[in-house]
mmCIF file of the N, C-alpha and C atoms, coordinates in Angstrom:
data_MODEL
# 
_entry.id   MODEL 
# 
loop_
_atom_site.group_PDB 
_atom_site.id 
_atom_site.type_symbol 
_atom_site.label_atom_id 
_atom_site.label_alt_id 
_atom_site.label_comp_id 
_atom_site.label_asym_id 
_atom_site.label_entity_id 
_atom_site.label_seq_id 
_atom_site.pdbx_PDB_ins_code 
_atom_site.Cartn_x 
_atom_site.Cartn_y 
_atom_site.Cartn_z 
_atom_site.occupancy 
_atom_site.B_iso_or_equiv 
_atom_site.pdbx_formal_charge 
_atom_site.auth_seq_id 
_atom_site.auth_comp_id 
_atom_site.auth_asym_id 
_atom_site.auth_atom_id 
_atom_site.pdbx_PDB_model_num 
ATOM 1   N N  . UNK A 1 1  ? -16.273 -17.663 -17.688 1.00 0.00 ? 1  UNK A N  1 
ATOM 2   C CA . UNK A 1 1  ? -16.077 -18.162 -16.349 1.00 0.00 ? 1  UNK A CA 1 
ATOM 3   C C  . UNK A 1 1  ? -16.235 -16.998 -15.370 1.00 0.00 ? 1  UNK A C  1 
ATOM 4   N N  . UNK A 1 2  ? -17.002 -17.190 -14.322 1.00 0.00 ? 2  UNK A N  1 
ATOM 5   C CA . UNK A 1 2  ? -17.236 -16.153 -13.325 1.00 0.00 ? 2  UNK A CA 1 
ATOM 6   C C  . UNK A 1 2  ? -16.049 -16.073 -12.370 1.00 0.00 ? 2  UNK A C  1 
ATOM 7   N N  . UNK A 1 3  ? -15.709 -14.853 -12.020 1.00 0.00 ? 3  UNK A N  1 
ATOM 8   C CA . UNK A 1 3  ? -14.638 -14.670 -11.039 1.00 0.00 ? 3  UNK A CA 1 
ATOM 9   C C  . UNK A 1 3  ? -15.183 -14.979 -9.657  1.00 0.00 ? 3  UNK A C  1 
ATOM 10  N N  . UNK A 1 4  ? -14.384 -15.639 -8.855  1.00 0.00 ? 4  UNK A N  1 
ATOM 11  C CA . UNK A 1 4  ? -14.816 -15.975 -7.506  1.00 0.00 ? 4  UNK A CA 1 
ATOM 12  C C  . UNK A 1 4  ? -14.445 -14.837 -6.567  1.00 0.00 ? 4  UNK A C  1 
ATOM 13  N N  . UNK A 1 5  ? -15.410 -14.427 -5.766  1.00 0.00 ? 5  UNK A N  1 
ATOM 14  C CA . UNK A 1 5  ? -15.161 -13.383 -4.785  1.00 0.00 ? 5  UNK A CA 1 
ATOM 15  C C  . UNK A 1 5  ? -15.638 -13.845 -3.428  1.00 0.00 ? 5  UNK A C  1 
ATOM 16  N N  . UNK A 1 6  ? -15.089 -13.247 -2.422  1.00 0.00 ? 6  UNK A N  1 
ATOM 17  C CA . UNK A 1 6  ? -15.532 -13.492 -1.065  1.00 0.00 ? 6  UNK A CA 1 
ATOM 18  C C  . UNK A 1 6  ? -15.911 -12.137 -0.479  1.00 0.00 ? 6  UNK A C  1 
ATOM 19  N N  . UNK A 1 7  ? -16.768 -12.117 0.501   1.00 0.00 ? 7  UNK A N  1 
ATOM 20  C CA . UNK A 1 7  ? -17.180 -10.857 1.091   1.00 0.00 ? 7  UNK A CA 1 
ATOM 21  C C  . UNK A 1 7  ? -16.746 -10.803 2.545   1.00 0.00 ? 7  UNK A C  1 
ATOM 22  N N  . UNK A 1 8  ? -16.398 -9.604  2.970   1.00 0.00 ? 8  UNK A N  1 
ATOM 23  C CA . UNK A 1 8  ? -16.057 -9.369  4.371   1.00 0.00 ? 8  UNK A CA 1 
ATOM 24  C C  . UNK A 1 8  ? -16.915 -8.215  4.870   1.00 0.00 ? 8  UNK A C  1 
ATOM 25  N N  . UNK A 1 9  ? -17.172 -8.202  6.149   1.00 0.00 ? 9  UNK A N  1 
ATOM 26  C CA . UNK A 1 9  ? -17.939 -7.113  6.748   1.00 0.00 ? 9  UNK A CA 1 
ATOM 27  C C  . UNK A 1 9  ? -17.029 -6.327  7.667   1.00 0.00 ? 9  UNK A C  1 
ATOM 28  N N  . UNK A 1 10 ? -17.163 -4.999  7.598   1.00 0.00 ? 10 UNK A N  1 
ATOM 29  C CA . UNK A 1 10 ? -16.416 -4.126  8.491   1.00 0.00 ? 10 UNK A CA 1 
ATOM 30  C C  . UNK A 1 10 ? -17.392 -3.155  9.131   1.00 0.00 ? 10 UNK A C  1 
ATOM 31  N N  . UNK A 1 11 ? -17.036 -2.699  10.308  1.00 0.00 ? 11 UNK A N  1 
ATOM 32  C CA . UNK A 1 11 ? -17.840 -1.689  10.987  1.00 0.00 ? 11 UNK A CA 1 
ATOM 33  C C  . UNK A 1 11 ? -17.155 -0.344  10.847  1.00 0.00 ? 11 UNK A C  1 
ATOM 34  N N  . UNK A 1 12 ? -17.970 0.714   10.734  1.00 0.00 ? 12 UNK A N  1 
ATOM 35  C CA . UNK A 1 12 ? -17.416 2.053   10.587  1.00 0.00 ? 12 UNK A CA 1 
ATOM 36  C C  . UNK A 1 12 ? -18.286 3.029   11.373  1.00 0.00 ? 12 UNK A C  1 
ATOM 37  N N  . UNK A 1 13 ? -17.637 3.935   12.094  1.00 0.00 ? 13 UNK A N  1 
ATOM 38  C CA . UNK A 1 13 ? -18.353 4.986   12.801  1.00 0.00 ? 13 UNK A CA 1 
ATOM 39  C C  . UNK A 1 13 ? -18.827 6.006   11.770  1.00 0.00 ? 13 UNK A C  1 
ATOM 40  N N  . UNK A 1 14 ? -20.118 6.349   11.788  1.00 0.00 ? 14 UNK A N  1 
ATOM 41  C CA . UNK A 1 14 ? -20.685 7.228   10.769  1.00 0.00 ? 14 UNK A CA 1 
ATOM 42  C C  . UNK A 1 14 ? -20.180 8.651   10.904  1.00 0.00 ? 14 UNK A C  1 
ATOM 43  N N  . UNK A 1 15 ? -19.868 9.086   12.110  1.00 0.00 ? 15 UNK A N  1 
ATOM 44  C CA . UNK A 1 15 ? -19.426 10.466  12.313  1.00 0.00 ? 15 UNK A CA 1 
ATOM 45  C C  . UNK A 1 15 ? -17.976 10.682  11.932  1.00 0.00 ? 15 UNK A C  1 
ATOM 46  N N  . UNK A 1 16 ? -17.080 9.846   12.450  1.00 0.00 ? 16 UNK A N  1 
ATOM 47  C CA . UNK A 1 16 ? -15.653 10.057  12.233  1.00 0.00 ? 16 UNK A CA 1 
ATOM 48  C C  . UNK A 1 16 ? -15.092 9.248   11.073  1.00 0.00 ? 16 UNK A C  1 
ATOM 49  N N  . UNK A 1 17 ? -15.773 8.160   10.676  1.00 0.00 ? 17 UNK A N  1 
ATOM 50  C CA . UNK A 1 17 ? -15.282 7.320   9.592   1.00 0.00 ? 17 UNK A CA 1 
ATOM 51  C C  . UNK A 1 17 ? -14.266 6.286   10.032  1.00 0.00 ? 17 UNK A C  1 
ATOM 52  N N  . UNK A 1 18 ? -14.009 6.200   11.337  1.00 0.00 ? 18 UNK A N  1 
ATOM 53  C CA . UNK A 1 18 ? -13.022 5.247   11.833  1.00 0.00 ? 18 UNK A CA 1 
ATOM 54  C C  . UNK A 1 18 ? -13.588 3.835   11.835  1.00 0.00 ? 18 UNK A C  1 
ATOM 55  N N  . UNK A 1 19 ? -12.694 2.869   11.603  1.00 0.00 ? 19 UNK A N  1 
ATOM 56  C CA . UNK A 1 19 ? -13.093 1.461   11.634  1.00 0.00 ? 19 UNK A CA 1 
ATOM 57  C C  . UNK A 1 19 ? -13.289 1.024   13.078  1.00 0.00 ? 19 UNK A C  1 
ATOM 58  N N  . UNK A 1 20 ? -14.326 0.212   13.306  1.00 0.00 ? 20 UNK A N  1 
ATOM 59  C CA . UNK A 1 20 ? -14.614 -0.344  14.619  1.00 0.00 ? 20 UNK A CA 1 
ATOM 60  C C  . UNK A 1 20 ? -15.018 -1.803  14.434  1.00 0.00 ? 20 UNK A C  1 
ATOM 61  N N  . UNK A 1 21 ? -15.001 -2.607  15.496  1.00 0.00 ? 21 UNK A N  1 
ATOM 62  C CA . UNK A 1 21 ? -15.432 -4.003  15.360  1.00 0.00 ? 21 UNK A CA 1 
ATOM 63  C C  . UNK A 1 21 ? -16.899 -4.098  14.929  1.00 0.00 ? 21 UNK A C  1 
ATOM 64  N N  . UNK A 1 22 ? -17.230 -5.142  14.161  1.00 0.00 ? 22 UNK A N  1 
ATOM 65  C CA . UNK A 1 22 ? -18.586 -5.329  13.646  1.00 0.00 ? 22 UNK A CA 1 
ATOM 66  C C  . UNK A 1 22 ? -19.588 -5.486  14.793  1.00 0.00 ? 22 UNK A C  1 
ATOM 67  N N  . UNK A 1 23 ? -19.213 -6.203  15.841  1.00 0.00 ? 23 UNK A N  1 
ATOM 68  C CA . UNK A 1 23 ? -20.130 -6.387  16.977  1.00 0.00 ? 23 UNK A CA 1 
ATOM 69  C C  . UNK A 1 23 ? -20.461 -5.047  17.626  1.00 0.00 ? 23 UNK A C  1 
ATOM 70  N N  . UNK A 1 24 ? -19.486 -4.178  17.733  1.00 0.00 ? 24 UNK A N  1 
ATOM 71  C CA . UNK A 1 24 ? -19.716 -2.849  18.296  1.00 0.00 ? 24 UNK A CA 1 
ATOM 72  C C  . UNK A 1 24 ? -20.656 -2.048  17.387  1.00 0.00 ? 24 UNK A C  1 
ATOM 73  N N  . UNK A 1 25 ? -20.471 -2.151  16.086  1.00 0.00 ? 25 UNK A N  1 
ATOM 74  C CA . UNK A 1 25 ? -21.323 -1.435  15.143  1.00 0.00 ? 25 UNK A CA 1 
ATOM 75  C C  . UNK A 1 25 ? -22.765 -1.946  15.187  1.00 0.00 ? 25 UNK A C  1 
ATOM 76  N N  . UNK A 1 26 ? -22.933 -3.240  15.392  1.00 0.00 ? 26 UNK A N  1 
ATOM 77  C CA . UNK A 1 26 ? -24.288 -3.791  15.472  1.00 0.00 ? 26 UNK A CA 1 
ATOM 78  C C  . UNK A 1 26 ? -24.983 -3.363  16.760  1.00 0.00 ? 26 UNK A C  1 
ATOM 79  N N  . UNK A 1 27 ? -24.220 -3.088  17.812  1.00 0.00 ? 27 UNK A N  1 
ATOM 80  C CA . UNK A 1 27 ? -24.804 -2.635  19.076  1.00 0.00 ? 27 UNK A CA 1 
ATOM 81  C C  . UNK A 1 27 ? -25.259 -1.180  18.998  1.00 0.00 ? 27 UNK A C  1 
ATOM 82  N N  . UNK A 1 28 ? -24.629 -0.378  18.130  1.00 0.00 ? 28 UNK A N  1 
ATOM 83  C CA . UNK A 1 28 ? -24.956 1.049   18.014  1.00 0.00 ? 28 UNK A CA 1 
ATOM 84  C C  . UNK A 1 28 ? -25.415 1.385   16.588  1.00 0.00 ? 28 UNK A C  1 
ATOM 85  N N  . UNK A 1 29 ? -26.581 0.897   16.165  1.00 0.00 ? 29 UNK A N  1 
ATOM 86  C CA . UNK A 1 29 ? -26.990 1.092   14.762  1.00 0.00 ? 29 UNK A CA 1 
ATOM 87  C C  . UNK A 1 29 ? -27.292 2.541   14.373  1.00 0.00 ? 29 UNK A C  1 
ATOM 88  N N  . UNK A 1 30 ? -27.580 3.411   15.314  1.00 0.00 ? 30 UNK A N  1 
ATOM 89  C CA . UNK A 1 30 ? -27.902 4.802   14.967  1.00 0.00 ? 30 UNK A CA 1 
ATOM 90  C C  . UNK A 1 30 ? -26.676 5.606   14.560  1.00 0.00 ? 30 UNK A C  1 
ATOM 91  N N  . UNK A 1 31 ? -25.506 5.246   15.080  1.00 0.00 ? 31 UNK A N  1 
ATOM 92  C CA . UNK A 1 31 ? -24.310 6.046   14.814  1.00 0.00 ? 31 UNK A CA 1 
ATOM 93  C C  . UNK A 1 31 ? -23.231 5.281   14.051  1.00 0.00 ? 31 UNK A C  1 
ATOM 94  N N  . UNK A 1 32 ? -23.543 4.069   13.601  1.00 0.00 ? 32 UNK A N  1 
ATOM 95  C CA . UNK A 1 32 ? -22.536 3.263   12.905  1.00 0.00 ? 32 UNK A CA 1 
ATOM 96  C C  . UNK A 1 32 ? -23.118 2.627   11.654  1.00 0.00 ? 32 UNK A C  1 
ATOM 97  N N  . UNK A 1 33 ? -22.208 2.119   10.806  1.00 0.00 ? 33 UNK A N  1 
ATOM 98  C CA . UNK A 1 33 ? -22.585 1.456   9.564   1.00 0.00 ? 33 UNK A CA 1 
ATOM 99  C C  . UNK A 1 33 ? -21.784 0.157   9.469   1.00 0.00 ? 33 UNK A C  1 
ATOM 100 N N  . UNK A 1 34 ? -22.442 -0.935  9.085   1.00 0.00 ? 34 UNK A N  1 
ATOM 101 C CA . UNK A 1 34 ? -21.741 -2.187  8.799   1.00 0.00 ? 34 UNK A CA 1 
ATOM 102 C C  . UNK A 1 34 ? -21.688 -2.312  7.281   1.00 0.00 ? 34 UNK A C  1 
ATOM 103 N N  . UNK A 1 35 ? -20.478 -2.308  6.732   1.00 0.00 ? 35 UNK A N  1 
ATOM 104 C CA . UNK A 1 35 ? -20.297 -2.354  5.281   1.00 0.00 ? 35 UNK A CA 1 
ATOM 105 C C  . UNK A 1 35 ? -19.874 -3.742  4.839   1.00 0.00 ? 35 UNK A C  1 
ATOM 106 N N  . UNK A 1 36 ? -20.362 -4.154  3.675   1.00 0.00 ? 36 UNK A N  1 
ATOM 107 C CA . UNK A 1 36 ? -19.973 -5.421  3.068   1.00 0.00 ? 36 UNK A CA 1 
ATOM 108 C C  . UNK A 1 36 ? -19.084 -5.110  1.880   1.00 0.00 ? 36 UNK A C  1 
ATOM 109 N N  . UNK A 1 37 ? -17.881 -5.681  1.862   1.00 0.00 ? 37 UNK A N  1 
ATOM 110 C CA . UNK A 1 37 ? -16.915 -5.415  0.804   1.00 0.00 ? 37 UNK A CA 1 
ATOM 111 C C  . UNK A 1 37 ? -16.618 -6.715  0.070   1.00 0.00 ? 37 UNK A C  1 
ATOM 112 N N  . UNK A 1 38 ? -16.674 -6.688  -1.265  1.00 0.00 ? 38 UNK A N  1 
ATOM 113 C CA . UNK A 1 38 ? -16.317 -7.857  -2.070  1.00 0.00 ? 38 UNK A CA 1 
ATOM 114 C C  . UNK A 1 38 ? -14.825 -7.854  -2.311  1.00 0.00 ? 38 UNK A C  1 
ATOM 115 N N  . UNK A 1 39 ? -14.186 -8.986  -2.014  1.00 0.00 ? 39 UNK A N  1 
ATOM 116 C CA . UNK A 1 39 ? -12.737 -9.115  -2.192  1.00 0.00 ? 39 UNK A CA 1 
ATOM 117 C C  . UNK A 1 39 ? -12.496 -10.286 -3.139  1.00 0.00 ? 39 UNK A C  1 
ATOM 118 N N  . UNK A 1 40 ? -11.833 -10.045 -4.280  1.00 0.00 ? 40 UNK A N  1 
ATOM 119 C CA . UNK A 1 40 ? -11.561 -11.153 -5.199  1.00 0.00 ? 40 UNK A CA 1 
ATOM 120 C C  . UNK A 1 40 ? -10.626 -12.175 -4.576  1.00 0.00 ? 40 UNK A C  1 
ATOM 121 N N  . UNK A 1 41 ? -10.920 -13.445 -4.820  1.00 0.00 ? 41 UNK A N  1 
ATOM 122 C CA . UNK A 1 41 ? -10.062 -14.518 -4.318  1.00 0.00 ? 41 UNK A CA 1 
ATOM 123 C C  . UNK A 1 41 ? -8.820  -14.623 -5.167  1.00 0.00 ? 41 UNK A C  1 
ATOM 124 N N  . UNK A 1 42 ? -7.699  -14.930 -4.512  1.00 0.00 ? 42 UNK A N  1 
ATOM 125 C CA . UNK A 1 42 ? -6.445  -15.125 -5.238  1.00 0.00 ? 42 UNK A CA 1 
ATOM 126 C C  . UNK A 1 42 ? -6.396  -16.532 -5.787  1.00 0.00 ? 42 UNK A C  1 
ATOM 127 N N  . UNK A 1 43 ? -5.710  -16.695 -6.908  1.00 0.00 ? 43 UNK A N  1 
ATOM 128 C CA . UNK A 1 43 ? -5.600  -18.015 -7.531  1.00 0.00 ? 43 UNK A CA 1 
ATOM 129 C C  . UNK A 1 43 ? -4.543  -18.833 -6.861  1.00 0.00 ? 43 UNK A C  1 
# 
């Protein structure tokens, strides 16, 4: 049986590593990264 996971996206400033809103990260693609993280679902 496959484990069910869900994914979330977070924005991160590439220079400082601080978390920022995803919309802000999409507006500044040269200095930011949008990361996709898999999170296992709870039963």
